[in-house]
C-alpha positions in Angstrom: 188.9 -91.6 -43.6 189.3 -94.8 -45.6 187.0 -96.5 -48.0 187.1 -100.0 -49.5 185.6 -100.9 -52.9 184.2 -104.0 -54.5 183.3 -102.9 -58.0 185.6 -100.1 -59.2 188.1 -100.8 -62.0 190.5 -98.9 -64.1 189.6 -99.9 -67.6 192.5 -98.1 -69.3 194.7 -95.1 -69.2 196.5 -92.7 -71.5 199.7 -90.7 -70.9 201.3 -88.0 -73.0 204.5 -86.2 -72.0 207.0 -83.5 -73.0 210.6 -83.9 -74.2 212.3 -84.2 -70.8 209.9 -87.0 -69.6 210.3 -88.9 -72.9 214.1 -88.7 -72.7 213.9 -90.0 -69.1 214.3 -93.7 -68.0 210.5 -94.4 -68.4 210.1 -92.8 -71.8 209.1 -96.0 -73.6 206.2 -96.6 -71.3 204.2 -93.4 -72.2 201.6 -93.5 -74.9 202.7 -90.3 -76.7 205.2 -87.5 -76.5 205.7 -84.0 -77.8 209.1 -82.6 -79.0 208.8 -79.1 -77.5 207.0 -77.3 -74.7 204.6 -75.3 -76.9 202.8 -78.3 -78.4 202.0 -76.1 -81.5 200.1 -73.7 -79.2 200.7 -69.9 -78.6 201.2 -70.1 -74.9 202.5 -72.7 -72.3 199.1 -72.6 -70.6 197.3 -73.4 -73.9 199.9 -76.2 -74.4 199.0 -77.7 -71.0 195.3 -77.7 -71.8 196.1 -79.4 -75.2 198.0 -82.1 -73.4 195.0 -82.7 -71.1 192.5 -82.9 -74.0 194.8 -85.2 -75.9 195.0 -87.6 -72.9 191.2 -87.7 -72.6 190.8 -88.4 -76.3 193.5 -91.0 -76.1 191.9 -93.0 -73.3 188.5 -92.8 -75.0 190.0 -94.3 -78.1 191.6 -97.1 -76.0 188.3 -98.0 -74.3 186.3 -97.6 -77.6 184.0 -95.0 -76.2 182.8 -91.6 -77.3 182.4 -88.4 -75.3 178.6 -89.0 -75.2 179.3 -92.3 -73.3 181.1 -90.6 -70.4 179.1 -89.7 -67.3 181.6 -87.5 -65.6 185.0 -85.8 -66.2 187.1 -84.9 -63.1 190.3 -82.9 -63.6 192.8 -80.7 -61.8 196.0 -78.9 -62.4 198.3 -76.3 -60.9 197.2 -73.2 -62.7 195.3 -70.4 -61.0 191.6 -71.3 -61.0 192.6 -74.6 -62.6 192.3 -73.0 -66.0 194.0 -75.9 -67.9 191.2 -78.2 -66.8 188.5 -75.6 -67.2 189.4 -74.9 -70.8 189.7 -78.6 -71.6 186.3 -79.2 -70.1 184.8 -76.4 -72.1 185.9 -78.1 -75.3 185.0 -81.7 -74.2 181.4 -80.9 -73.1 181.3 -83.7 -70.4 179.7 -83.0 -67.0 182.7 -81.8 -65.0 184.1 -81.5 -61.5 187.2 -79.4 -61.2 189.4 -80.2 -58.3 192.5 -78.9 -56.5 194.9 -80.7 -54.2 198.0 -79.4 -56.0 200.1 -82.4 -56.9 197.7 -84.7 -55.0 194.9 -84.0 -57.4 195.2 -87.2 -59.3 194.3 -89.5 -56.4 191.7 -87.1 -55.1 189.9 -87.4 -58.5 190.2 -91.2 -58.4 188.7 -91.3 -54.9 185.7 -89.1 -55.9 185.0 -91.2 -59.0 185.4 -94.5 -57.1 182.9 -93.5 -54.4 180.4 -92.4 -57.0 180.8 -95.6 -59.1 180.7 -97.9 -56.0 177.4 -96.2 -55.0 176.1 -96.6 -58.6 175.6 -92.8 -58.9 177.5 -92.9 -62.1 178.5 -95.7 -64.5 181.9 -94.4 -65.5 184.3 -91.4 -65.2 187.4 -90.0 -66.8 189.9 -88.8 -64.1 192.6 -86.5 -65.5 195.4 -84.2 -64.4 198.0 -82.1 -66.2 201.1 -80.0 -65.5 203.6 -78.1 -67.5 207.1 -77.1 -66.5 207.1 -73.6 -68.0 203.5 -72.6 -67.0 204.2 -73.6 -63.4 207.6 -71.8 -63.3 205.9 -68.6 -64.6 203.2 -68.8 -61.9 205.1 -70.0 -58.9 208.6 -68.8 -59.4 210.0 -66.9 -62.5 209.6 -67.4 -66.2 212.3 -69.8 -67.4 213.8 -66.9 -69.6 214.8 -65.2 -66.3 217.3 -68.0 -65.7 217.2 -67.8 -61.9 219.3 -70.4 -60.1 217.6 -72.9 -57.9 218.8 -74.9 -54.9 219.3 -78.7 -55.2 216.2 -79.4 -53.2 214.0 -77.8 -55.9 211.9 -80.2 -58.1 211.3 -79.9 -61.8 207.6 -79.8 -62.8 206.7 -82.5 -65.2 205.1 -81.7 -68.6 202.2 -84.0 -69.5 198.6 -85.1 -69.3 197.3 -88.3 -67.8 193.8 -89.8 -67.9 192.2 -92.9 -66.5 188.8 -94.4 -67.5 187.0 -95.9 -64.4 183.9 -98.0 -64.3 182.4 -101.1 -62.7 183.3 -103.1 -65.7 185.8 -105.7 -64.6 189.4 -105.4 -65.8 192.7 -106.6 -64.5 193.4 -103.5 -62.3 191.0 -102.9 -59.4 190.8 -99.9 -57.1 190.7 -101.8 -53.8 190.7 -99.0 -51.2 191.5 -95.3 -50.6 192.3 -92.9 -47.8 191.5 -89.2 -47.8 194.4 -87.2 -46.3 194.4 -84.5 -43.7 196.1 -81.1 -44.1 199.4 -80.9 -42.3 201.4 -77.7 -41.6 204.8 -78.1 -40.0 205.7 -74.5 -40.3 207.9 -74.7 -43.3 208.2 -71.6 -45.5 210.8 -72.7 -48.0 209.0 -73.0 -51.4 212.1 -74.6 -52.8 211.9 -77.7 -50.6 208.6 -79.3 -51.4 209.8 -82.7 -50.2 210.2 -81.4 -46.7 206.8 -79.7 -46.9 204.9 -82.8 -48.0 206.7 -85.7 -46.3 204.8 -85.3 -43.0 201.4 -85.4 -44.8 202.5 -88.5 -46.7 203.5 -90.2 -43.5 200.3 -89.3 -41.8 198.1 -90.7 -44.6 200.2 -93.9 -45.0 200.0 -94.6 -41.3 196.2 -94.0 -41.1 195.6 -96.1 -44.2 197.4 -99.0 -42.5 195.6 -98.4 -39.2 192.2 -98.1 -40.7 192.5 -101.4 -42.6 194.5 -103.2 -39.9 197.3 -103.9 -42.3 201.0 -104.2 -42.1 203.2 -102.4 -44.6 204.2 -105.8 -45.9 200.7 -106.2 -47.4 201.8 -104.2 -50.4 204.4 -105.3 -52.9 205.5 -101.6 -53.2 204.5 -98.2 -51.9 204.9 -95.2 -54.2 204.7 -91.6 -53.2 204.4 -88.6 -55.5 206.7 -85.6 -55.8 208.7 -85.9 -52.6 211.9 -86.0 -54.7 215.4 -87.2 -53.7 215.5 -85.3 -50.4 211.8 -85.7 -49.4 212.0 -89.4 -50.0 214.7 -89.7 -47.4 212.8 -87.5 -45.0 209.7 -89.7 -45.3 211.7 -92.9 -44.6 213.3 -91.4 -41.5 210.0 -89.9 -40.3 208.1 -93.2 -40.6 210.8 -95.0 -38.7 211.1 -92.5 -35.9 207.4 -91.6 -35.5 205.6 -94.9 -36.3 208.4 -97.5 -36.1 207.6 -98.5 -39.7 210.5 -99.2 -42.0 209.9 -98.5 -45.6 211.8 -101.1 -47.6 209.7 -101.7 -50.7 209.2 -98.0 -51.4 210.0 -95.5 -54.1 209.0 -92.0 -55.1 207.8 -91.1 -58.6 209.8 -87.9 -58.6 213.0 -89.9 -58.7 211.7 -92.3 -61.3 210.4 -90.2 -64.1 213.8 -88.4 -64.7 217.4 -89.4 -64.6 218.7 -87.3 -61.7 222.3 -87.8 -62.7 222.0 -87.1 -66.4 219.1 -84.6 -66.6 219.1 -81.0 -65.1 216.1 -81.6 -62.8 217.7 -81.1 -59.4 215.7 -83.2 -56.8 213.5 -84.9 -59.4 210.0 -84.4 -60.9 206.9 -82.8 -59.5 203.4 -81.5 -60.6 200.0 -83.2 -60.7 201.0 -85.3 -63.7 204.2 -86.7 -62.2 202.7 -89.6 -60.1 200.0 -90.6 -62.6 202.4 -90.6 -65.5 204.6 -93.1 -63.6 201.6 -95.1 -62.4 199.6 -95.3 -65.7 202.7 -95.8 -67.7 205.4 -97.9 -66.0 203.6 -99.3 -62.9 200.5 -100.5 -64.8 202.8 -102.3 -67.2 204.4 -104.0 -64.2 200.9 -105.0 -62.9 199.8 -106.3 -66.2 202.9 -108.4 -66.3 202.0 -109.4 -62.7 205.4 -108.3 -61.5 203.5 -106.2 -59.0 200.1 -107.3 -57.7 199.4 -104.9 -54.8 200.6 -101.4 -54.7 199.7 -98.3 -52.7 199.9 -94.9 -54.4 200.2 -91.8 -52.2 199.9 -88.5 -54.1 201.3 -85.5 -52.2 200.5 -81.8 -52.7 201.7 -78.5 -51.3 198.7 -76.3 -50.8 200.4 -72.9 -51.4 200.0 -69.9 -53.7 202.6 -67.5 -54.9 200.9 -64.7 -52.9 201.2 -66.7 -49.6 204.8 -67.6 -50.3 205.7 -63.9 -50.9 204.0 -63.1 -47.6 206.3 -65.7 -45.9 203.3 -67.8 -44.9 203.8 -71.4 -43.9 203.1 -74.0 -46.6 200.4 -76.6 -45.7 200.4 -80.0 -47.4 198.1 -83.0 -48.0 198.4 -86.5 -49.2 195.7 -88.9 -50.6 196.3 -92.7 -51.0 194.7 -95.3 -53.2 195.3 -99.1 -53.3 195.5 -100.8 -56.6 195.4 -104.6 -57.0 195.7 -107.1 -59.9 192.2 -108.6 -60.3 192.2 -112.3 -61.4 
């Protein structure tokens, strides 16, 4: 299902990251960074919620708004019962929708907000996500203190919070269209190869987005996926060529952009709900404001699993949502 929008704009964004992301190749494009994983909190889960709150307060300051000016807060994360978002929402006091599409949550939030703004149901919305390497490792694998080895296909969950302020007020970045993804399940059970799990969902959404709008892949200056990593990125390119006869030339994956895969110990690259929006709101928006990019397609991918399902050797379903961003002149 694909929507097109006439009056939805991203007024501003705010990104805050942990030490690994700041030390990566895009470090200078983030608004703020923390020197350690605790962020002066008692637990990693509290730290993640603090990053989320700070990103919301940061974007409010940029757009010169207060909490009372915000109609809706949409947020998601990886924690059980999305506790990072829930605790943040309890402190912010804004009408709230908590969402979960794993690492695809950022674009899901943008789609919900865009539809409501386009239909004039709300005037504005803050869309946020967060993730934290150590809280995610504890929940889905083992606490980092365990020191368990991981295969090269494993991704490294990003630590950070990302928020965007959306409204019908015209700015230079417009949300032009969006496609809601379908759940794909190719029977993969390997929780250490998320790229292979999510690549088919990404391909399905990309193809349907182009078909629904009657577009060629060349319509976009660049296409960016989220969290596929070094191996999943290659799987997507091969899958698109063999299944749909579409060659991805102007394409990159945020997981391989946010970290230096040769210098940093992150295996196949970044992951987590914050990975793609950190790259988008930081680096890509800078490129769009400089008009080096004018039309980009962002495809956020998510593995819809739980630790319980993985331990029961269940297959891992996945989903991908896409959103088109254009420079508005």
